[in-house]
N, C-alpha and C positions, 0 to 999 in steps of 0.2 A: 211265422206269425209276428206281427208288430205289436208291441205293447205301448200303452199310453205313456209309460215311464220312458221308453225310448224316444217317443215323439216329444215329450216334454223336455228331455235332456237335450235333444237337438235344438229345440226352441230356446232353451236357456243359453246354450253355447252361442247361438246366433245373436241373441240379445246382448250377451256380454261382449262379443266382438264388435257389435254395432256401437255400443257405448264407448268402448276403448278407442275405436277408430275415429269416431266423431270428436272425441277429446284430442287425440293426436293430430288430426287433420287441421285443427285450429292453428297450430304452429307450422308455418310454411316450411321451415327448415327440416322438420321432422318428416314431412310428406315424402321427401326424397331418400329416406333411409331404407336400407335393405330390410330392416326389421319391420318397418311400417308396411312395406310392400308385401312381405311374407304374411303378415296378419291380414292384409287386404285380400290377398288371393285365397287364404284359408277361409275367410268370410264368404267370398264368392262361391267357393266350392261347397261349403256347408249349406248355403241357401239353395244352390242348385240341387244338391243331394236330397235335401229335405222336400223341396217342391216336387221333385221326381218321385220320391218315395210316396208322398201323399197322393199324387196324381195316379200312380200305377196301382196302388193298393187299397185306397179307401173309398173310391167312388162307385165301383161296379154295382154292388147290391143297391146302393142308394139311388142310382139312375133308373132302376127298374121298379122302384117302390111305387105302390098304388097312389100315394099322396103326391099330388102335383106340386105342392109347396116344397116338399122335400126335394123333388127333382129340380125345381127352380133354384133352390139354395145350392145344390151340388153343381149345377151348371154355372152359377155365379162364381163359385170357388174355382171351377175349371177355367173360366174366363179370366179370373184374377191371376191364375197361374201363368197363363199365356202373356198377360200384361206385364207381370213381374219379369218373366224371361225376356220379353222384348225390351223393357227398360234397362235391364242389366246388360243386355247385349249392346244397346246403344251407348250406355255409360262406358262400357269397356272399350268400345271403338273410339270414343272421345278421349278418355283419360289413360288408356293402356294400349297405345298403338303397337307396341312390341310385346307380344304375349309372353307373360311370365318374366318380364325384365325385372331388374332389381330397383327400378325407379318408375314413378308414374310421370306422365307428361302433363305437367301443370303450368300452363302459360298464364292463366287467369285464376288466381287463388280464390277470389271471392266467388266466382262462378262455380269453381270446383266444390267449395264448401256448400253452396246452395244446392247443387245437383246431388252431392253426396247425402246431404240432409234429407232431401226429398226421397231418394232411393231407400235410405235406411228407414225412414218413417213409413214408407209403403210396406216394406218387409215386416216391420214391427207391428203395423196395423193388421197385416195378414196373420201373424202369429197370435195376436189377441183375438181375432175373429175365429181362428181355428179352436183356440182354447175355450172361448165363450160360446161358440155356436156349433162348430162341426163335431168336435169330440163328444160333447154331451148328446148330440143327436145320434151319433153312432152308438153310444152306450145305450141310449133309450131303445133304439131299433134292434140292435143285436143282443141286448141284454147281457153283454159281457163286460165286467168291470175292469178286466186286466188287459185284454187284447183288442186292438182297434181293427185288426185285419188278420 
């Protein structure tokens, strides 16, 4: 069973890493450090883990719900998951050509900052949407205040 506390803890960790990385990425010399890369890969792993957890565990019952608006909302979340995965894969191909290397491949720092900001904002928006829309909906439908799945 997955608790809302677990989901919120994951979201908090992702948000924290996003904020730290966006701050660190502003300094070009820091982007090439092993520490920054380790944080970056930790962030990528946590986002993937969270999206996969939500995708695999929270949608089943909602997809078969009688209310078509609920089904539509869930399908939008599923579509958003695919978009996040696609953007993260493209981002990784561009900026991390050597998987799990101790540096990022940043030839154009301004472009890197722009694309990083867009990716982080997309993930942060998803977290906010989950917290404000998906989790309350699941609580309402399932009537369980502790467990999401």
